[in-house]
VOTOR-972220 format. One record per residue (C-alpha): residue number from 1; residue in one letter; x, y, z. Coordinates in pm, whole numbers. Example, Ala and Ser with C-alpha at 12.3 -4.5 7.8 and 13.67 -1.06 7.14 Angstrom:
BEGIN
(pakol 1,A,(1230,-450,780))
(pakol 2,S,(1367,-106,714))
END
This chain:
BEGIN
(pakol 1,M,(1684,2789,-2218))
(pakol 2,R,(1778,2430,-2070))
(pakol 3,S,(1588,2146,-1842))
(pakol 4,K,(1650,1831,-1769))
(pakol 5,S,(1488,1702,-2056))
(pakol 6,G,(1685,1897,-2326))
(pakol 7,Q,(1711,2229,-2504))
(pakol 8,V,(1427,2411,-2546))
(pakol 9,V,(1432,2684,-2793))
(pakol 10,W,(1125,2946,-2787))
(pakol 11,N,(1001,3234,-2967))
(pakol 12,F,(732,3531,-2919))
(pakol 13,T,(578,3737,-3211))
(pakol 14,L,(384,4004,-3235))
(pakol 15,H,(50,3985,-3409))
(pakol 16,K,(128,4287,-3723))
(pakol 17,K,(-198,4433,-3886))
(pakol 18,I,(-184,4291,-4274))
(pakol 19,S,(-479,4314,-4555))
(pakol 20,R,(-596,3965,-4633))
(pakol 21,E,(-419,3902,-4920))
(pakol 22,Q,(-90,4009,-4773))
(pakol 23,L,(-163,3724,-4473))
(pakol 24,I,(-236,3470,-4717))
(pakol 25,R,(67,3539,-4971))
(pakol 26,K,(252,3521,-4626))
(pakol 27,I,(133,3140,-4559))
(pakol 28,K,(194,2997,-4860))
(pakol 29,S,(495,3153,-4831))
(pakol 30,L,(560,3031,-4458))
(pakol 31,V,(435,2640,-4517))
(pakol 32,P,(733,2528,-4737))
(pakol 33,K,(978,2747,-4522))
(pakol 34,L,(788,2514,-4204))
(pakol 35,R,(844,2129,-4415))
(pakol 36,A,(1213,2218,-4553))
(pakol 37,S,(1268,2245,-4154))
(pakol 38,G,(1175,1938,-4033))
(pakol 39,F,(832,2045,-3946))
(pakol 40,K,(647,1785,-4134))
(pakol 41,S,(242,1780,-3884))
(pakol 42,K,(-34,1805,-4013))
(pakol 43,H,(-58,2172,-3825))
(pakol 44,A,(160,2278,-4114))
(pakol 45,I,(-172,2336,-4312))
(pakol 46,P,(-374,2616,-4182))
(pakol 47,P,(-702,2575,-4119))
(pakol 48,V,(-1049,2776,-4128))
(pakol 49,T,(-1288,2751,-3906))
(pakol 50,G,(-1566,2939,-3636))
(pakol 51,N,(-1374,3305,-3775))
(pakol 52,P,(-1146,3273,-4053))
(pakol 53,E,(-968,3615,-4004))
(pakol 54,L,(-873,3563,-3664))
(pakol 55,E,(-709,3147,-3692))
(pakol 56,L,(-579,3275,-4007))
(pakol 57,I,(-343,3506,-3823))
(pakol 58,Q,(-309,3324,-3519))
(pakol 59,W,(-221,3036,-3741))
(pakol 60,F,(50,3226,-3932))
(pakol 61,Y,(191,3415,-3607))
(pakol 62,S,(187,3087,-3453))
(pakol 63,R,(394,2888,-3713))
(pakol 64,K,(577,3164,-3749))
(pakol 65,S,(749,3171,-3411))
(pakol 66,L,(810,2815,-3421))
(pakol 67,L,(1025,2837,-3786))
(pakol 68,N,(1229,3118,-3605))
(pakol 69,C,(1259,2850,-3327))
(pakol 70,F,(1422,2631,-3632))
(pakol 71,L,(1601,2871,-3715))
(pakol 72,R,(1763,3015,-3389))
(pakol 73,S,(1865,2672,-3217))
(pakol 74,S,(2169,2496,-3273))
(pakol 75,S,(2120,2236,-3113))
(pakol 76,S,(2360,1871,-3260))
(pakol 77,N,(2036,1719,-3119))
(pakol 78,P,(1690,1621,-3233))
(pakol 79,F,(1402,1790,-3221))
(pakol 80,Q,(1147,1609,-3042))
(pakol 81,S,(855,1774,-2975))
(pakol 82,Y,(694,2142,-3024))
(pakol 83,S,(407,2362,-2847))
(pakol 84,I,(239,2706,-2980))
(pakol 85,S,(15,2908,-2769))
(pakol 86,H,(-139,3216,-2928))
(pakol 87,T,(-415,3562,-2809))
(pakol 88,K,(-553,3830,-3020))
(pakol 89,T,(-232,4005,-3007))
(pakol 90,G,(74,3744,-3000))
(pakol 91,S,(142,3418,-3054))
(pakol 92,A,(437,3231,-2907))
(pakol 93,A,(621,2854,-2956))
(pakol 94,C,(903,2640,-2863))
(pakol 95,L,(1155,2317,-2934))
(pakol 96,I,(1280,2070,-2766))
(pakol 97,Y,(1615,1906,-2823))
(pakol 98,S,(1767,1632,-2657))
(pakol 99,N,(1922,1299,-2733))
(pakol 100,K,(1717,1080,-2519))
(pakol 101,K,(1574,794,-2688))
(pakol 102,T,(1218,871,-2559))
(pakol 103,T,(1010,1142,-2663))
(pakol 104,Q,(1099,1441,-2461))
(pakol 105,S,(714,1695,-2435))
(pakol 106,V,(748,2086,-2361))
(pakol 107,G,(426,2284,-2302))
(pakol 108,I,(384,2683,-2381))
(pakol 109,D,(127,2968,-2242))
(pakol 110,V,(85,3342,-2371))
(pakol 111,E,(-158,3556,-2210))
(pakol 112,Q,(-226,3936,-2241))
(pakol 113,L,(-164,4121,-1946))
(pakol 114,S,(-424,4365,-2045))
(pakol 115,R,(-721,4058,-2012))
(pakol 116,R,(-881,4037,-1665))
(pakol 117,I,(-892,3723,-1583))
(pakol 118,N,(-1212,3615,-1365))
(pakol 119,P,(-1082,3486,-983))
(pakol 120,S,(-1374,3273,-1012))
(pakol 121,V,(-1180,3121,-1303))
(pakol 122,I,(-853,3092,-1107))
(pakol 123,R,(-1024,2941,-828))
(pakol 124,R,(-1182,2662,-1027))
(pakol 125,V,(-826,2549,-1164))
(pakol 126,A,(-680,2576,-812))
(pakol 127,H,(-535,2283,-620))
(pakol 128,P,(-596,2263,-234))
(pakol 129,K,(-233,2250,-205))
(pakol 130,D,(-116,2547,-427))
(pakol 131,N,(176,2721,-273))
(pakol 132,L,(-9,3070,-198))
(pakol 133,E,(321,3159,-48))
(pakol 134,L,(498,3235,-451))
(pakol 135,N,(238,3470,-464))
(pakol 136,L,(200,3429,-818))
(pakol 137,T,(-91,3655,-1023))
(pakol 138,P,(-338,3552,-1195))
(pakol 139,H,(-185,3565,-1517))
(pakol 140,Q,(119,3362,-1402))
(pakol 141,S,(-110,3077,-1237))
(pakol 142,W,(-265,3029,-1525))
(pakol 143,T,(-9,3015,-1828))
(pakol 144,L,(134,2800,-1558))
(pakol 145,K,(-78,2543,-1516))
(pakol 146,E,(-186,2588,-1882))
(pakol 147,A,(186,2514,-2004))
(pakol 148,A,(210,2176,-1724))
(pakol 149,F,(-70,2026,-1880))
(pakol 150,K,(44,2087,-2275))
(pakol 151,A,(375,1912,-2112))
(pakol 152,N,(210,1648,-1960))
(pakol 153,P,(241,1403,-2228))
(pakol 154,R,(-47,1197,-2005))
(pakol 155,N,(-271,1461,-2015))
(pakol 156,K,(-634,1350,-2173))
(pakol 157,K,(-773,1227,-1767))
(pakol 158,T,(-659,1549,-1621))
(pakol 159,V,(-749,1924,-1563))
(pakol 160,L,(-552,2250,-1410))
(pakol 161,A,(-708,2146,-1112))
(pakol 162,N,(-492,1881,-1121))
(pakol 163,Y,(-196,2058,-1083))
(pakol 164,Q,(-41,2184,-843))
(pakol 165,I,(211,2472,-799))
(pakol 166,V,(423,2331,-464))
(pakol 167,N,(793,2571,-510))
(pakol 168,K,(1025,2806,-666))
(pakol 169,I,(1363,2703,-658))
(pakol 170,K,(1604,2960,-799))
(pakol 171,N,(1383,3046,-1156))
(pakol 172,K,(1183,2783,-1166))
(pakol 173,V,(874,2698,-1043))
(pakol 174,I,(764,2374,-978))
(pakol 175,L,(495,2172,-1105))
(pakol 176,K,(324,1840,-1020))
(pakol 177,C,(16,1611,-1116))
(pakol 178,G,(1,1332,-994))
(pakol 179,K,(347,1166,-951))
(pakol 180,R,(448,1369,-1263))
(pakol 181,D,(699,1655,-1180))
(pakol 182,F,(747,1961,-1398))
(pakol 183,E,(999,2212,-1401))
(pakol 184,C,(852,2555,-1546))
(pakol 185,Q,(986,2925,-1631))
(pakol 186,L,(785,3254,-1636))
(pakol 187,F,(900,3565,-1923))
(pakol 188,I,(718,3872,-1998))
(pakol 189,R,(751,4008,-2353))
(pakol 190,H,(578,4303,-2435))
(pakol 191,R,(347,4259,-2242))
(pakol 192,H,(229,3942,-2279))
(pakol 193,Q,(319,3661,-1944))
(pakol 194,I,(457,3346,-2130))
(pakol 195,A,(553,2989,-1962))
(pakol 196,I,(728,2684,-2092))
(pakol 197,C,(711,2433,-1884))
(pakol 198,T,(914,2043,-1936))
(pakol 199,P,(862,1729,-1754))
(pakol 200,S,(1144,1625,-1485))
(pakol 201,K,(1252,1372,-1285))
(pakol 202,N,(1333,1484,-983))
(pakol 203,K,(1092,1463,-720))
(pakol 204,V,(971,1775,-509))
END
């Protein structure tokens, strides 16, 4: 996937049922591979908080997707940033490579298509000027806004309702937040809706 910001590499991985012992062994094997690939973030260390079993599974498969992105990339440009997302049944990750001097950002979001999104939630994140003529599904609208939020380097003072779904140009959906535009693409993998967004300098 190419954007005006750079080359985006992404991967989706379905979760498999494995024992805790197997999971721990896989995590111990994965961490050095991630660091060797150039991923030096503090997020290379798995957390254990509220639901250790679920969080470890989500951590492992999201980082496995991240490692797959590194392994799949053939870009000669430097790695700039990454984004990850997960559900109870699948994890997705993406990287962006660019030769631009300023750091380029990227956002990814994934949702199970079998998970019902309450209409009140969609109303709460709707922008007054969202383009309803695009006939997007609740899963598409939600993941687009989540991915655009993650791709916004200045998202701390924004909420999902600030992201306006503007238009669709060929296979890309354009979102807008303030003066910043985002170009996004939608994918479906194994009954999961996925959205990937990058900032765009083009004005809509």
